[in-house]
N, C-alpha and C positions, 0 to 999 in steps of 0.2 A: 798442405797445399795439394792442388788438384793436379793429376798428371794428365787430364784431359787437354786435347788441342783447342785452340780457339774455335775451330768449326765445330767440334764435339760439344764444347761448352755452350756455344750458341743455340744448340738443339735441346740441351738439358734442362728440363723443367726446374729441377732442384736449383741449378746453376743460376737461372734466370730469377727464381724467388729470392736467392741470397742477394743477386745484383738489386733487386727492387728494395729489400730491407737495408742495403746500404745507403742506396740513394734517400730512403726515408730518413735513416739516421743523420745523413748529412744535412737535409733540410732542418731537422730538429736542432742539431749542433748549430746551424747558422742563426737560427731564432734565438737560441740561448745565448751565443756569443753578443748578439746584437743587444739583447736585454741586459746582460751583464755588463757590456761596454756603456750603455746609457746610465745604468745605475751606479757604476763606479765613476763615471765622469761627473755626475751630479752630486754625488755625497762624499768624494775625496777632495774637493777643493779644486780651483781653476788651476793650481800648479801641477796637479797630477793628471787633469782631464785630457791634456794631449797624449800622455803617455798611454793611457787606457783606450784612447781612441786609435791610436796607431796600431797597438796589439790587438784590438779587436779587427781592425782591416786586415793585418796580416793572418790572423786565423780565419777570417772569412774567405780571402783569396786562396788559402790551402784548401778549404772545403770545396770551393768552387772547382779548383783545378782537379781535385779527386773525383768529384761529381762528373765532370766532362770526360774523364778518362773512363769511367765504368761503362762497359759494354762497347767501348771504341775498340779498333784493332790494335791499339797499344796497351790495352788492358791486360793484365797478368794477376794470377792469383795472388802473389807475393806484394802487390802494390799496396793493400790495404794495411799490411804490416807496417810499411814504410811510412804512410801517412800518420797511422796512430803513434809510431815511434817519434816522427817530428813533433806531433802536439805534445807528447809527454816531455821530449827533450826541451821545446821552447817554455812550457811551464816550468820546468825544473831549473833552467837557467835564470828565469824571472825570479823564481824564489830566492836563488843563490846570490844575485848580483844586483837586482833592482832594490833600491832603500826601502826599508820597512816603513819608515816615516821621516822623510827628508826634513820636514820642518822642526822635528825635535831632536834629530841625529841619535836616535837610540840605536844600540847595537843590532847588527843584522839578525843574530840569534832570535830576537824578538818576534821575528816574522813566523815562526814556528809556532808561536801561541795565538796567532791571527787565524781568523776562518779561511785558511789557504788550502789546507789538505782536502776538503770536500770538492775542490774543482777536478781533482784526479778521479773522482767517482763518475763525474759528468763523462769523462773519456771512457770509462768503463761501461756506462749505459750506451754510449754511442756503439762500442764494440759490439754490445749484445744484439744490436739490429742485424747484424751480419749473419745470424744463426750459425756462427762459426765458433765451436768450442776452442779450437786452436788459437783464434784471434783473442778470445777472452783470456785465456792462459797467458798468451803474450802480453798482453795489455796488463795483467796483474803483475807479471814479473817486470816488464819495463817501468810500470809505476812505481814499484818498489825501489828499483834501481836508480830512478830518477830522483824520487823523494829522498832516499838515504844519501845519494851522491850530493845533492844540493846541501843536505844537512852536513856531511863530511866536510865539504867545501867550506862553508861558513865556520864551523867549529874549529877546523885547522887554523883559521886566521885570528883566532881568540887569544888574548894572552893568559887568560885564566877562566877555565870552563868548570862549573860546577854542576855536580851530579847527584842523583837520588841517593848515592851510597854515602853522601855526606850527611845525609839527614839523621838526626839522632834517633834512637830507639825510643818509642813512645815521645814523640815531640810534642811540646806545648804548642798551642796555636801560634804564639809569637815566634818560635823556632821554625815552624812550617812556613809561615808567611815570609819570614827573613831569607829563606833558601828559595822557595818558590818564586818570590818577586823579585828575586836578586837580577839584575840586568845580565849578569853573566852566567845565569843558570841555563844549562844546555838541555838537560833531561833527555840523554841518550836512550834511556829505558822508555820514555814515552814515545820517542820516534820509531823505536823498534816495535813497539806495541802497535801503533799506527799501521806501519807497514805490514805486520804480520795480519792485521784485520783486514787490510785493503787485499792481500794475497788470499786469505780464506774466502772473502766474498767473491773474488775472481774465480776461485776454484768451484765455489758452490753454484755460481752463475753458469759456468762451463757444463757442470753436471746437469743442471736444468736444462740449458741450451742443448745439449746432446740428446736428452729425451725428447725436447721439442722438435729436434731436426728429424729424430726418427718418425715422430708423428706426423710432421710434414711430409717426409719422403714418402710415408705409407699412403698419405692423402694423394700426394702428385702420382704415386703409382697407380692408385685406383682410378684417377683421372685419366691416366695414359691408357689403362686398359679398357676404360670405357670409350675412349676415342678409337681404340682398335676393334671393339665390337661394332661402334657406329660406322667405322670405315668399310667393315666387312658386310654388314647387312642393312646399313642405312640407319635412319633415327628410329624406327619403330620395330623394337626387337623385344620379343616376349621377355619377362623377368627371369624366367627359368633359363633361357638362353644366355642372356648377360651373366647372370651368375655363374654359369658352367664354364663360359669363357674366361672370365674374370679369375676363377680358381685356376684355370690351365694356362694363365699367362697369354690368353688370346690364341691359343692353338686347339683345335678340336681334333681328336684322334679319328682316324678312318672307321666307320662304322657300316656293317651290312645288316639291314633290318628291312621289315615290311613298312612301307609308308604310302602316304598319299600325295600325289603330285598334281598341283593345280597349274594349268596353263591357260592364260587369258590373252585375248588379241583384240585391238581395236579394228571394229568394221569400218569399211571405206577409208582406209588409210592413204591410199594412193590418191584418191580424189581429194581427200583433205589437204595433201601437200601441194596439190595443183592450184587450189583456191586461195591458200593461205601462205604468207611468206615465212622464211626460215625462223625468225625470231617469234612470230605468232605460234609456229608449231612447237618450238622449244618450250614456250611458256605454257602451251595447253597441256603437253605431255609431262612436263614438270609437275603441274598441278594435279594431273590425274594420278601419277605415279606416286605422289605425295599421299594423297588421300587414300589410294588402293593400298598402298603399304601398311597405313595405320589400320585400315579394316582387317587385312590379313593378319597382322600382330594381334589384334585384339582376340582372335581365335586361335591362339599360339601357334600360327604358321609363321614361316620365316621366307622372306623374298630371297632367293639365291641369285637372281639374273634378271637384268632388264635387257631384252633382245629387240632393239628397235622400238616398235610400238607395243611389244609383248612383255609378259611378266611371267617368270616361272618362279613358283613358290611350293615348299614342302611343308608336310605335317608328319611328325613323329621322328624327324630328324632335323637337327641334331639332338635335340632332347625327346625322349620317350614320351608317348602320348597314346593310351589305350583307345582313345576316342578319335584318333587322326581322320578317319574317314567321315564321320559326323562334323568334326569341326571344319573340313575342308568343304562340306556340302553348305554349311551354315555361312561360311565366309564366301563362297561362290555366290550364294543368294544375297547375301549383304551388298556384294560388289554390282550385282544387278540393279539392286534397288538404289544404290549409290549414283550410278550413270543415269538411272531413270528420273532422279529427283534434283540432280545438281549439274551444274555446267562448270567447266574448267577453262579459266581465263576467257569466259564469255561463250565457250564453245561446247555444245552438245555431242556427246558421244555415245555411240553403241559398242557394245562388246560381245565377244563369245568366250565360252569357257568350256575347257575339257577337263575332266577328272579322271585319274586313274589310280589304282591301288595295286601294291606288289612290292616284291623284294628290289631294294636298291642299294647302291654302294654310295657313301657321300664322305666328304673330307676336304680338307684344304688343298688346293692343288695351286701351281703357279711356278714362277721363276723369275730371276733378276731382281729378288727382293720384293716382289709382288705377288700376293695371293688372293684367292677367292674360293668361296665355299661352293663347291659343285657336286651335283648328283648324276648317277649313271644308273642306267637300267631300262628294261622295256616299259615301265610305267611312264617314264619321261616322254619316249617317243611317242607312246599310245595317247597320253594326255594332249599332246600337240595334234596328233592325227584326229582326235574327237573334236577339238576346237575347231579344226579345219571343217569337219563333216557337218558342223551345225549349218552351214551355207547351203548343202545339199538337202538337210532334213527341215530347213526353216525354222530351226531352234535356236536358242542362246546358250543353252547348257546341256552338254552330254557328259554321260560318265560311263565307265566299263562295267562290265558285270562284277568284277571284284570288288569295286566300290558299292555298287548298288546292294551286293549281298551283305555287306558291313552295316550300311545304313538302314536297311530294311525295306522290303518290297512295299510297304505302304507309303513310303516316303518318295517313291519313284515311279515311272511309267516306262515299260519297255517299248522300244522303238524296232528293234530288228537285231540283225547279225552282220557283222562286217568281216572281210578278210584282212589280216594284217601281215605285212611282209616280215618275215623271220619267225612267225607263230604258226605251228602245225594245225590249229584249230580256229574256226571263227570265234569271234568275240562278240558277246552280248553288248548291246548298246541300249542305254537308258537315258531319258531326260529327267532332269530333277528340278526344274524351273517350278517356282511357287504357283 
């Protein structure tokens, strides 16, 4: 049984999968009950039809009650054990007390020679849908107890019970049939063998279900880790980043290394907000961020923050990439081509981009159970400064000296130098627009 609280269970993907399996099993059980009820009512004669119909209705109502409890505020982990026990108890009582064949008044012990025992296996199949090895073992033990109790009850009421031990050594066919077909033949050994087979099958299913449970748990864990990645970086995450985070349970250790930072902003944002309503603004930027994130991810970059109408992306963190400056420049050029050739929620946009390379510190930060991946360092501030300087230079893409040195002078054009607060030396500025 689970020691989780109902609130914890409601958030546990594995528990939810177990609930879904139980609901599916109950649906299958209901269909089976209806089919068997109809077959029994049609083939056992009108005198027995009412009994089978009533029994079918009772089993169906129990299934409906269990189905309604699953996932409700009254649901508990032990309830499934109760309902499977009730099913086994009702079946065993029916075997013990309902006449095997009322029209012939044959001894009740004869019912154990009919095709009754397979019904217990149906209940074992229902239990298997729960993904619970414990429930399967419980069903196996409860089934054995119910079957043998019904047999013991009937046998105790017999005046004379014949057993396999009374069979002669090397019996003739006549001797064998005389004992086996005797109305007083109980065959305790056969009942014990049936019970043993049932318990062994339950144990084997429990072992198989345990392995299946581990497989499902791993699958759900992988889906949960993928959700962590998506929640941290958005839907467009490079495969290397996703793999790294999944291996580390969604946590990236802080790193300090050289990286390239891309900062892009939408030109004319203020005038855009004045001419469009809030809903239109949200739709426009959602469409743009969606497309821009995909472009950045295609170049092994990671969007770390959305800042109003701006995007901050990093290359070489969190996953190492020796060509980070080249990839950042390629992503910037593709972003410029994107806004040139595409509209977003029907709106045409212009963007400005700043690129800067240098040492940064990056890692998960946050509090109150919420975290985000953040980068710190001069390249972050410089990339934002260069993005803004595009207005002064009449350009769309500016990069720092450090980035230009890594991508090669033939790919860029020098603009000049600027003084940056906090830096002792002027910084060379280049444009990299195609």
